[in-house]
C-alpha positions as CSV (number, residue, x, y, z in Angstrom):
1,X,-65.3,92.3,-22.1
2,X,-62.2,90.2,-21.8
3,X,-62.5,86.5,-21.1
4,X,-61.1,86.8,-17.6
5,X,-63.2,89.8,-16.6
6,X,-65.2,89.3,-13.4
7,X,-68.8,88.2,-14.0
8,X,-71.7,88.1,-11.5
9,X,-75.3,87.0,-12.2
10,X,-77.9,87.1,-9.4
11,X,-79.9,84.3,-11.1
12,X,-77.1,81.9,-11.9
13,X,-77.0,79.0,-9.3
14,X,-73.3,78.7,-9.9
15,X,-72.8,81.7,-7.5
16,X,-75.1,80.3,-4.8
17,X,-72.8,78.0,-2.9
18,X,-70.0,80.5,-2.4
19,X,-70.4,84.0,-3.9
20,X,-67.6,85.5,-1.9
21,X,-64.6,85.0,-4.2
22,X,-66.6,86.8,-6.9
23,X,-67.7,89.5,-4.5
24,X,-64.0,90.0,-3.6
25,X,-63.1,90.4,-7.3
26,X,-66.0,92.8,-7.8
27,X,-64.7,95.0,-4.9
28,X,-61.2,95.1,-6.3
29,X,-61.6,94.8,-10.1
30,X,-65.1,96.3,-10.8
31,X,-66.3,98.4,-7.8
32,X,-68.9,99.7,-10.3
33,X,-70.1,96.6,-12.2
34,X,-72.4,96.4,-15.2
35,X,-74.3,93.3,-16.2
36,X,-75.2,93.6,-19.8
37,X,-77.4,90.5,-19.9
38,X,-79.9,91.8,-17.4
39,X,-79.0,95.5,-17.8
40,X,-78.2,96.5,-14.2
41,X,-75.3,98.0,-12.3
42,X,-73.9,96.9,-8.9
43,X,-71.6,98.4,-6.2
44,X,-69.9,96.2,-3.7
45,X,-67.7,98.3,-1.4
46,X,-68.9,99.2,2.1
47,X,-68.5,102.9,1.7
48,X,-70.5,102.9,-1.5
49,X,-73.4,101.2,0.3
50,X,-73.0,103.5,3.3
51,X,-73.2,106.6,1.1
52,X,-75.8,105.3,-1.4
53,X,-78.5,103.5,0.6
54,X,-79.4,106.6,2.7
55,X,-79.6,108.8,-0.4
56,X,-83.2,107.9,-1.3
57,X,-83.5,110.9,-3.7
58,X,-80.9,109.4,-6.0
59,X,-81.5,105.7,-5.3
60,X,-85.2,105.4,-5.1
61,X,-87.2,102.5,-3.6
62,X,-90.4,103.7,-5.3
63,X,-90.1,101.1,-8.0
64,X,-89.2,98.3,-5.6
65,X,-86.1,96.8,-3.9
66,X,-85.9,93.6,-6.0
67,X,-84.2,93.6,-9.4
68,X,-87.1,91.9,-11.2
69,X,-89.6,94.3,-9.6
70,X,-87.6,97.4,-10.6
71,X,-87.3,96.1,-14.2
72,X,-91.0,95.1,-14.4
73,X,-92.2,98.7,-14.2
74,X,-95.4,97.7,-12.4
75,X,-97.2,100.2,-10.2
76,X,-96.7,99.5,-6.5
77,X,-99.7,100.0,-4.2
78,X,-99.5,102.6,-1.4
79,X,-98.5,101.4,2.0
80,X,-95.7,99.1,0.7
81,X,-93.3,101.1,2.8
82,X,-90.2,99.1,1.9
83,X,-90.9,100.1,-1.7
84,X,-91.6,103.8,-1.0
85,X,-89.7,107.0,-0.6
86,X,-90.3,109.9,1.8
87,X,-92.6,111.5,2.6
88,X,-95.2,108.8,1.9
89,X,-92.7,106.3,3.3
90,X,-92.1,108.2,6.5
91,X,-95.9,108.5,7.1
92,X,-96.5,104.8,6.6
93,X,-93.4,103.8,8.6
94,X,-94.5,105.9,11.6
95,X,-97.9,104.3,11.5
96,X,-96.4,100.8,11.5
97,X,-93.8,101.7,14.1
98,X,-96.7,102.8,16.4
99,X,-98.0,99.2,16.5
100,X,-94.6,97.5,16.2
101,X,-93.4,98.8,19.5
102,X,-90.4,97.5,21.6
103,X,-92.9,96.6,24.3
104,X,-94.9,94.4,21.9
105,X,-91.8,92.8,20.6
106,X,-90.4,92.1,24.1
107,X,-93.7,90.5,25.1
108,X,-93.2,87.9,22.5
109,X,-90.1,86.4,24.0
110,X,-91.8,83.9,26.4
111,X,-94.1,82.8,23.5
112,X,-91.2,82.4,21.2
113,X,-89.3,80.4,23.8
114,X,-92.3,78.2,24.5
115,X,-92.7,77.5,20.8
116,X,-89.0,76.7,20.4
117,X,-89.1,74.3,23.3
118,X,-92.1,72.6,21.8
119,X,-90.3,72.1,18.5
120,X,-87.0,71.0,20.0
121,X,-87.9,68.9,23.0
122,X,-89.3,66.0,21.0
123,X,-86.0,65.9,19.0
124,X,-83.8,65.3,22.1
125,X,-82.3,61.8,21.7
126,X,-82.7,61.8,17.9
127,X,-79.5,61.2,15.9
128,X,-80.4,63.6,13.2
129,X,-83.1,66.1,12.0
130,X,-83.6,68.9,9.6
131,X,-83.0,72.2,11.5
132,X,-84.8,74.3,8.9
133,X,-87.9,72.1,9.0
134,X,-87.8,71.8,12.8
135,X,-87.4,75.5,13.6
136,X,-86.3,77.8,10.7
137,X,-89.2,77.3,8.4
138,X,-92.0,77.5,11.0
139,X,-91.0,79.8,13.9
140,X,-90.8,83.1,12.1
141,X,-94.4,82.8,10.7
142,X,-95.6,81.7,14.1
143,X,-94.2,84.8,15.5
144,X,-95.7,87.0,12.8
145,X,-99.0,85.2,13.4
146,X,-98.8,86.1,17.0
147,X,-98.2,89.7,16.1
148,X,-101.0,89.8,13.5
149,X,-103.5,87.8,15.4
150,X,-103.7,84.9,12.9
151,X,-105.0,81.6,14.5
152,X,-102.2,79.1,15.1
153,X,-104.2,76.5,13.0
154,X,-103.9,78.8,9.9
155,X,-100.3,80.0,10.3
156,X,-98.7,77.2,8.3
157,X,-100.9,78.0,5.3
158,X,-100.0,81.6,5.5
159,X,-96.3,80.8,5.7
160,X,-96.5,78.6,2.6
161,X,-98.3,81.4,0.7
162,X,-95.7,84.0,1.7
163,X,-92.9,81.7,0.8
164,X,-94.3,80.7,-2.5
165,X,-94.5,84.4,-3.6
166,X,-90.7,84.8,-3.0
167,X,-89.5,81.4,-4.4
168,X,-88.1,80.9,-7.9
169,X,-87.0,77.9,-9.9
170,X,-83.2,77.4,-9.9
171,X,-81.8,80.2,-12.0
172,X,-85.3,81.7,-12.5
173,X,-86.8,85.1,-11.7
174,X,-89.7,86.2,-9.6
175,X,-93.0,86.7,-11.3
176,X,-94.7,89.9,-10.3
177,X,-97.7,89.6,-12.7
178,X,-100.8,90.6,-10.8
179,X,-98.7,92.0,-7.9
180,X,-99.0,88.8,-5.8
181,X,-95.9,89.5,-3.8
182,X,-97.2,92.9,-2.9
183,X,-100.8,92.1,-1.8
184,X,-101.7,88.6,-0.7
185,X,-105.4,88.1,-0.5
186,X,-104.9,85.2,1.9
187,X,-105.0,87.8,4.7
188,X,-108.2,89.4,3.5
189,X,-110.5,87.2,5.5
190,X,-108.6,87.8,8.7
191,X,-108.8,91.6,8.1
192,X,-112.6,91.4,7.6
193,X,-113.0,89.2,10.7
194,X,-110.9,91.7,12.8
195,X,-113.1,94.6,11.8
196,X,-116.0,93.1,13.8
197,X,-113.9,91.1,16.3
198,X,-111.1,93.4,17.6
199,X,-108.3,92.0,19.6
200,X,-104.9,93.0,21.0
201,X,-102.9,92.5,17.9
202,X,-101.2,94.4,15.1
203,X,-104.0,93.9,12.6
204,X,-106.6,95.4,14.9
205,X,-104.3,98.3,15.6
206,X,-103.8,98.9,11.9
207,X,-107.5,98.9,11.2
208,X,-108.2,101.5,14.0
209,X,-105.1,103.8,13.9
210,X,-105.8,107.3,12.8
211,X,-103.1,109.2,11.0
212,X,-102.5,112.2,8.7
213,X,-101.8,111.1,5.2
214,X,-99.6,112.7,2.6
215,X,-102.5,114.9,1.5
216,X,-103.0,116.3,5.0
217,X,-106.2,114.2,5.6
218,X,-106.7,112.6,9.0
219,X,-108.1,109.1,8.4
220,X,-107.7,105.4,9.0
221,X,-106.3,102.9,6.6
222,X,-108.4,101.4,3.9
223,X,-108.9,97.6,3.7
224,X,-106.5,97.4,0.7
225,X,-103.9,99.5,2.6
226,X,-104.1,97.2,5.7
227,X,-103.8,94.2,3.3
228,X,-100.7,95.6,1.8
229,X,-99.2,96.4,5.3
230,X,-99.9,92.9,6.6
231,X,-98.5,91.3,3.4
232,X,-95.3,93.3,3.8
233,X,-94.9,92.4,7.4
234,X,-95.5,88.7,6.8
235,X,-93.2,88.4,3.8
236,X,-90.3,90.5,5.2
237,X,-90.5,88.8,8.7
238,X,-90.8,85.3,7.5
239,X,-88.3,84.4,4.8
240,X,-85.2,86.2,6.0
241,X,-85.5,85.3,9.7
242,X,-86.0,81.7,8.8
243,X,-82.8,81.8,6.7
244,X,-80.9,83.4,9.7
245,X,-81.6,80.3,11.8
246,X,-80.4,78.0,9.1
247,X,-77.2,80.1,8.8
248,X,-76.6,79.8,12.6
249,X,-76.8,76.0,12.3
250,X,-74.4,75.8,9.3
251,X,-71.9,78.4,10.4
252,X,-71.6,77.0,13.9
253,X,-71.2,73.5,12.5
254,X,-68.1,74.8,10.6
255,X,-66.7,76.5,13.7
256,X,-67.1,74.0,16.6
257,X,-64.6,75.7,18.9
258,X,-66.6,78.9,18.8
259,X,-69.9,77.0,19.2
260,X,-68.4,75.5,22.4
261,X,-67.7,79.0,23.6
262,X,-71.4,79.8,23.2
263,X,-72.4,76.7,25.1
264,X,-70.1,77.7,27.9
265,X,-71.1,81.4,27.9
266,X,-74.5,82.1,26.3
267,X,-74.0,85.8,26.8
268,X,-71.9,85.7,23.7
269,X,-75.0,84.7,21.6
270,X,-76.1,88.2,20.6
271,X,-72.6,89.0,19.3
272,X,-72.6,85.7,17.4
273,X,-75.8,86.6,15.7
274,X,-74.5,90.0,14.5
275,X,-71.4,88.2,13.1
276,X,-73.6,85.6,11.4
277,X,-75.7,88.4,9.9
278,X,-72.5,90.0,8.6
279,X,-70.8,86.8,7.5
280,X,-73.8,85.2,5.7
281,X,-76.6,87.8,5.2
282,X,-79.9,86.2,4.3
283,X,-80.6,89.1,2.0
284,X,-77.3,89.5,0.0
285,X,-78.5,92.4,-2.3
286,X,-80.7,95.4,-2.2
287,X,-82.1,96.9,-5.5
288,X,-82.7,100.6,-6.2
289,X,-83.9,102.7,-9.2
290,X,-81.5,105.5,-10.1
291,X,-83.3,108.9,-10.5
292,X,-80.4,110.9,-11.9
293,X,-77.0,110.4,-13.5
294,X,-74.6,109.5,-10.7
295,X,-70.9,108.7,-10.6
296,X,-69.1,105.8,-9.0
297,X,-65.3,105.3,-9.4
298,X,-65.0,107.6,-12.3
299,X,-67.9,106.1,-14.3
300,X,-71.5,107.2,-14.7
301,X,-74.6,105.2,-13.9
302,X,-77.3,106.8,-16.1
303,X,-80.7,108.0,-14.8
304,X,-83.3,105.2,-15.2
305,X,-80.9,102.4,-14.4
306,X,-81.4,99.6,-11.9
307,X,-78.6,99.4,-9.3
308,X,-77.8,96.6,-6.9
309,X,-76.2,97.3,-3.6
310,X,-74.3,94.1,-2.8
311,X,-74.7,93.6,1.0
312,X,-72.9,90.3,0.9
313,X,-69.9,91.9,-0.6
314,X,-69.9,95.1,1.5
315,X,-70.1,93.0,4.7
316,X,-66.8,91.4,3.8
317,X,-65.0,94.5,2.6
318,X,-61.4,94.5,3.9
319,X,-61.6,98.3,4.1
320,X,-64.2,97.9,6.9
321,X,-63.4,94.6,8.6
322,X,-60.0,93.1,9.3
323,X,-59.7,89.6,7.9
324,X,-63.4,89.7,6.8
325,X,-63.6,86.1,5.6
326,X,-62.9,84.9,9.1
327,X,-65.9,84.1,11.3
328,X,-65.4,85.5,14.8
329,X,-68.1,85.6,17.4
330,X,-66.1,88.1,19.4
331,X,-65.7,90.6,16.5
332,X,-66.9,94.1,17.1
333,X,-69.2,94.2,14.1
334,X,-70.6,97.7,14.4
335,X,-73.0,98.6,11.6
336,X,-73.2,95.9,9.0
337,X,-75.5,96.3,6.0
338,X,-77.7,93.2,6.5
339,X,-80.7,95.2,7.8
340,X,-80.1,98.1,5.4
341,X,-79.1,101.7,6.1
342,X,-80.9,105.0,6.3
343,X,-84.6,105.6,6.1
344,X,-85.3,101.9,5.1
345,X,-83.4,100.4,8.0
346,X,-85.3,97.2,8.8
347,X,-88.2,98.0,11.2
348,X,-88.2,94.3,12.3
349,X,-84.4,94.1,13.0
350,X,-85.0,93.8,16.8
351,X,-87.6,91.1,16.3
352,X,-85.3,89.1,14.0
353,X,-82.5,89.4,16.6
354,X,-84.9,88.3,19.3
355,X,-86.0,85.2,17.4
356,X,-82.4,84.4,16.5
357,X,-81.3,84.7,20.0
358,X,-84.0,82.6,21.6
359,X,-83.7,79.9,18.9
360,X,-79.9,79.8,19.3
361,X,-80.2,79.6,23.1
362,X,-82.7,76.7,23.0
363,X,-80.8,74.8,20.3
364,X,-77.4,75.1,22.1
365,X,-79.0,74.0,25.4
366,X,-80.2,70.8,23.9
367,X,-77.6,70.1,21.2
368,X,-74.2,71.4,22.1
369,X,-72.5,69.5,19.3
370,X,-73.6,68.7,15.7
371,X,-72.3,68.2,12.2
372,X,-74.2,68.8,9.0
373,X,-74.9,66.2,6.4
374,X,-73.6,68.4,3.6
375,X,-74.4,66.0,0.8
376,X,-78.1,66.3,1.6
377,X,-78.2,70.0,2.6
378,X,-79.8,72.2,0.0
379,X,-78.9,75.9,-0.5
380,X,-81.3,78.1,-2.4
381,X,-81.0,81.6,-3.7
382,X,-83.0,84.3,-5.5
383,X,-81.9,87.7,-6.5
384,X,-82.9,88.9,-3.0
385,X,-82.7,85.9,-0.6
386,X,-80.1,83.3,0.0
387,X,-80.2,80.5,2.6
388,X,-80.9,76.8,3.4
389,X,-83.9,75.0,2.1
390,X,-82.9,71.9,4.1
391,X,-80.1,71.6,6.7
392,X,-79.9,68.0,8.0
393,X,-77.8,68.0,11.2
394,X,-76.3,65.0,12.8
395,X,-76.1,65.2,16.6
396,X,-72.6,64.5,18.0
């Protein structure tokens, strides 16, 4: 490798603050990139993600969607539908979709709004506060708690447990020993309680739902399967949605004219959220296991390789988006890759958008102008999540 060859490392904090110049170089100079240190390949162009992510036979989720998990070789428990391929994936996804309905999501809006108001109203009149601590860190787990039926008094502990399983030291990797990320026993007591105390919540529905499994047997989920489902829902719905709210705060601080447009016309907020998701995706990369030799740009990725689909790079591909490094709340975004593509398209995308919309509406109502104390803001990244740990905002 020549000294000026492009280099990208998902664990190196040097890429955390602004990975986009490197992503641009990857798209142009190394559309199929190989990292020798960690032994993985990466693709960065929009069309490569659009063609590759739906092809689950070649790019398998069965060994995980996180680089460390794919490389670990650990066995993933059934029901971890984000880490499964059809047909098991389709059976488990249909089961979760039955209890994760548009009606149930829509019914959460007044509760989400009430929670946001409760967080933000005491801050009116303050000169500064941490937006992540005030809303981003707490709200997503509260919403998941509402869905699952976890008492409000316990939701903070559940959030901390879910966050801890995804966090790493700076430049470090996730530790999958014992499968803690995949099955969090903190939910076990709630599952046992719900067996004898049913309620109108997702956990009760999962415990009682009958389905035909991949062996043709009609049954209900086992306790361990319900535990896995609940862990997946809590982890996937908490970390990334919280990061989205932080990105709204930071991106709008850098674009005050467009923020004022949103204050003047809140109907622009849904489009703004799609642009934030494109511009600063909370999950900048998706990992897959390669099941057969496959070619990209005249080179072969061997069977058995780990491949990273770089969402953050594809979302700024000039071939897809004119002037892609410009933030524009009126952009016609279309399908960006932040929620994935194909059979693994994020089941909670509508819930994430609902949370982002309500939080943005309530923030902008109370605080039409703010700056960020950038010296004290902290940006964190793992191989799968990137966003603000702290975002102190100064009210203008």
